[in-house]
N, C-alpha and C positions, 0 to 999 in steps of 0.2 A: 503494499502499501504506499511505504513514504517514499517506492522509487516512483510511483506512478505519481504522484504529488508532486515530489520534483522534475518530475521531465513537464508537466502542466502549470508550474509554478512563474518562470520565466515567462510564458506568453501574452501576461497581461502588461507587463514590464516593455517584452522588445514591440506592441501596438505603441503603449506611449509613445516611445521612445520615434517610432516609426513617422508619427503622427508630427511628433515633436518635430521632425526631422525634413518635413512635406513641408513646415512653417516657416523653417528659419531658413529652409533651400529660396521656398517664393521668398518671404523678407530682402535675404540676396540680390533674387533679379528687381525686387520691386526698388531696393537702393540704388541700385545701375542706372535703374528709368525715374530716377527723381520721384518717383510715389511716394504715396500716403500708405504707413507703415500699419498690417493693421494692430496697433499696441491692447487695443480690449481683447480680442482673441490671447495675444500672449498674455495680457498680464493674466488671462485665466485658467490659461495652461500651467504658467506656474503655482498660481495655487494651490491647481489640480496637481501637481508635482509635491508641492510640498508637503502638502496632505494625507501623499500618498509614501510621506519619507524617499520620496526616489532625489537625493542632495544633486548627482549632480545633473539631469535634467533640469531642476529647477537654476540651477548657477547658471548656466548653458542659457536658459531664457532669459533668465534676470540682465546677466549679463548684457544678450542686445535689446533688451526693454531699457536699461540704464544709456547704451551708448542712441538711443533714439530718440530718449525725452530727453527735455529741456527745462528748465527754467527762466527760461526766458522764449520759449516757445510758444504754437499755437495754443487754444482748450487744452485737446489729447497729449499733448506731451508735455504741460504740465501737471496735467493729472494723474500719466503717467508716472511721470517721475513722486511722486508725493507717493504713491501706489507705491513705488518700487521701493521706497527709505522705510513702508512698514512691511511690506516681505524679506528687506533684506535684514530684517530685524529678527522676524518668527524665522528665518534659516538660519539665520546665526543660534540661536539657543540659548546661548551663554545672555543673554540681556544687556551684551558688549553696546549692540549698535543701539538699542534702545537706550539705556546709558547716556550716551554721547548725544543722541536727538534731544533729550529733553535738559542734556547739561550745558547744548547749544541756547537753546532756548533759556537757560535762566540764567545764563551770563545776560542776555542781552537787554535784561533788567526794564523791561519794555511802563515805559511811565505812562500815568492816565492824559497826559497832553498826545501822547503818540499815540497810543489805544483811542482816542478825541480824533485826529486826524486820519486814523484808520477806516475809525467807524463813519465820522461824514462820508467818509468817501466811497464810503459801503451802501449809505442811505442814500446818497445821489446815482449812488447806478442801480439798487432793484429796493423792491417794496418789500421786501421778506420782513422788516422790523419795522421801519417807520409805520405801514400800515397797523400790525398787532397793535403797535405805541397808542397810537392819534383812536385807533377804536377801542383800549386801555380807557386810556383818559380821557373820551367821550360817555362810553359807559359809566364808569364811577363819577365822573362830574353829574353826568342827568338827575344818575341814583341822590348822590346827596344834593339837590338842587339848594333845598331848603334847610342841611344840617346845621347848627352851629361850631359843630368839630367832625372830623375824619381824623381817620385811626386807620392810613396803609401800613397792612402789614406784609412786606416784597421779601418771597423766596426767591434768593440770588441774587439780591442788587445790586450786587458789582464795584461799578463808576457810579450809579445812580443814575445815568443819564436817560430815564426815561422823564423826570418828576418835572424838572426846571418848564416844562410848557407849560404842566396840568396848573405849579403853580403859578404861570402867566393868567391863564382861563382864573385861577380862584382868585386873584386881587382884584378882577373886572368886571366884576359877580354883584350882581344888584343886592343892597345890601350889606356890600360888605365883604371878606373873605371869610372862609371859615377858620375857628383854631384848627393848623394842621401839624399830627402827627405822623410820623415816619420811624414804623420798626423795621429797619434793615437785620436781613439772617444772612448770612455769608458761610462759607468756606473759611476755618482759616490758613492765614497763611505759613509757608514754611521759615523756621527763621526763627528769631527771640521775639519780633514783635509779631504776636500774628493776628493782633486784630489790626495793624496800620493800616490798610490799605482800604477797611472799612469804615473803619473812624473817621481819617481824609474824609473819605461820598459824603461824610454826618455836616461837617466842616464845609464843604463847598455848597452842600445846600441848605444850610443855615447858612452863609451868607447870599446868599439869592435870597431866599429870605425874605430877608432885611431888605435886600433893595426894591426886593417888589411890598416891602409894608404884609406879611404874610409872617403873624404869627407862628412861631414851628415850636415843635421838640421833636428831638434825636434821639434813636436808642438801638444800641447796636446789637446784636444777637449773632453769636458765634461759637460754630457745633460740627464736630467734623460728620456726628449723622443726625440728622435733622431728623427722621422718627424720634430722638432721645428727647426732646424739644416739648417741654410742659406747657399747658395751658396758662401757664401762670409765671413762667417764665415772658408771656407776651405784653403780659397787664392790661387784661381789656376793661375799656369802663365802657359801660353799657349804656349813657349817653350821649356817644360817640357814635357816627355810625363809619358802621366795620366793611374795611374794602381789600380784600386780603388777593395779591396776581403772582403770580410767576411767569417770567417771561421765557422760555425756553429752558428751564432747567432742570424740571424732574423730569427726564430722560438719562441724568445723571446717578438716581436713583437709584438701586438694586429693585429687582423684582424673582419673581418664584423661581427662575432656574437661579438664582444667584443664595438666595438666602430661603427660606423657611417661614417665617415671618417677614413678609414682602415689607418692603419700607416704606416702600411706592404706596398703597394702600393705607401705612400707618400715617404718614404724612398727609395722605385727603383726609382719614379719620382726624388727629388732629385739627382739621383744618374746619371740617362737619363740626364740633366739640369749642370751638371759635363762636360758631353760630354766626355768619358773615352776613352784614348787609349782601351783600357779591360779591363771590368768587371769578376771578377772571383771570384765565390759563389759556397762553399758547403754547403752542406745541411743534420738532420738530415731525411733520408726516414720516417716519421712516421705518423699514425692515428690515432694518440689519440687525438685530439682536437676536439672531438664531445663537445657538449653543455651538450648534455644525459650522466649521470653519470656511467653506469653501460656498456655501450658502450665504453666508454673512457675508461675506468678499463680496461676492455677486450680486447682491442686494447694496450693499454699500456701495458699487463699482460703478451701477446703473443710477441712484442717487447725485452721490457726486458729479460723475460726471455733466448733468446738467445744469449744477451750480457753477460747473469750471465754464463748460457752453457760454452761462448764461454774463458771465465776469470778458468772455473771451467776445461776446459781442454790446459790450457795456463800459469797459475799462479799456483805455490806452495800454497796449502791453507793458512797457514801463510806467506805471504808473503805481511808487509806492504805496498805495494803500489797495491796492491790486495782491503787489508779491506779499505785504505783509499777514493780511487775510489768506491767502492759498497757502503759503508756506509758514506759518506760524499755526494761525486759527484752526485753519481745515488739513492744513499740514501733519498736525498733530493731533487729532481727530479721528485721519486717516490709518495715521501709526496706532493707538490705538486700538483701534476695530480690530487691525490687520493682526495686530501682537502679537493682544492681551488675552489672556486671557479668566476664567475665574472673579475675583476680589479687585481684578490688578484693573481689568475692561469696566475705563467707566463711561463710555459712550454706546446707548444701552432704548434708542429712541424708539416708539411704535407710530399707531395709525392712531389716526380723531376716533378709529372707530371701535379699538381697542379702550381706549382714554374714556371712551362715552360710557362702556358697557361700567370699568372703572368708578369714576365719579358717580354712576348712578347708584351701583352696590351699598360707595360709602354712604349714601345718603344724601345726594343732594339730585337738582331737578333743573335743568337746562331753559336760561332763556332764553326766548325768542329773539330771535334777531333782528336789533332794531334797523327797519326799512329809513328810516331815514342816513343814520349813520352809515348804511350799506351805499345807498347814492352817491354818498358825499365821498366816500372810500374812492368808488368805481371811478366820479369825475375823476377825484386825481391822479390816479392810476393811471388813465387814459393821458391826463395831461401832461405829467411828469414824468414815464416809463415807455420805453419798448412797448412795441407792440404786441410782444412774445409774453408778456405776460399778463398771465390768466386770471380772475378773480374768481368767486364762484362759492354757490350756499348747500348743504345738507346736515341734515337732522341739527341745526341752527348751530350749527359750527362754518364758520368763516373758511373759505378754502382761498388757497393762492400759491402760482403754477408756476410754471415755465414752461410752452409749447407745451402744453395738456397733461404734464407729470407735477401732481398735487405734490408740496414738497413741505406747508406749512399750514398751520390750522388754529385759528384763535377761535375759544368760545367763553359765556359768564353761563354762571349758576348762582343760584340759590339753594339754599336746605330742604328739602323736602318736607 
């Protein structure tokens, strides 16, 4: 029996090698003719080879990908370069490449000013952050129109870029602005001052409120595990209008495949205990959360190829904001999705349909979309952005995409 098995065993490997040789042969001919290389096929073949522990084939494919990808090329070449970093880190196995990648990011010490420049470039190029911010701010403003005090609990406040626009609107409110209180929730930073960044966010918001004469109070809540935060930590006042907000940060929470006591559900239950007047939730609509590597790799490739194609059509190739977003923000995300497993993998997006089920199970019901707000957002999309951006709605979710692929979604909830 062992002899029979040993005769059959090499066949799948030889088929894979012959397929690889065929692709590499075509690639060589294409290069001579100055034609486009099918980098997506090479990436998937490389991922399959790594999954099968065929390191020799994976190494050959990875070399071809790196030779034909570029940090300053077209969208496909830039995407391939980013994914090659992830494949190389996974193939390395020891984590050396991964450590070097994150070390290079840490050394850059990106400041809030640098991030603001990149953020402005992103907002000018695409609506994926800008429209959800307008959506959230408009809904919070309309819902608390007559409240004398507004308390915003922001899961993932980071630099607080969302709130200056709302502060301006509150300052102009008939009858004067409400007292504004923001509780900013964030992960601790590495190093000796784990709360430095979130406290700096509070100071910037305080200065902004002084400029517009809006009474302001700020509290930072820094926790490695958001599911361990207690309602008491938030200091809820029943006389305040309570708005809970999360802008694309819940995909970093672990779910059932990583933890039996799902942190994702625990945080939703925490929010339900707060009994908010409105919960505004924006998510990345992605399917690259599979525990199976090749499946996850394919989904991440399809999702991020739309993002890199969007940049290719909306920003100059040498635009600093584009380079920062592609190589630091999306580059870091891709390496994490591709190279990391278990608790080390922090990028875990789900679809809006999955979040719909989760949120309803936690004791919420969706608010119907405000059609005036939706019309405003649709008009802004047409006036400000490329024709291939799309906005739609389904099951009380505002959907955003590029060339028909839904990439982001936003919704509003109240306790059921």
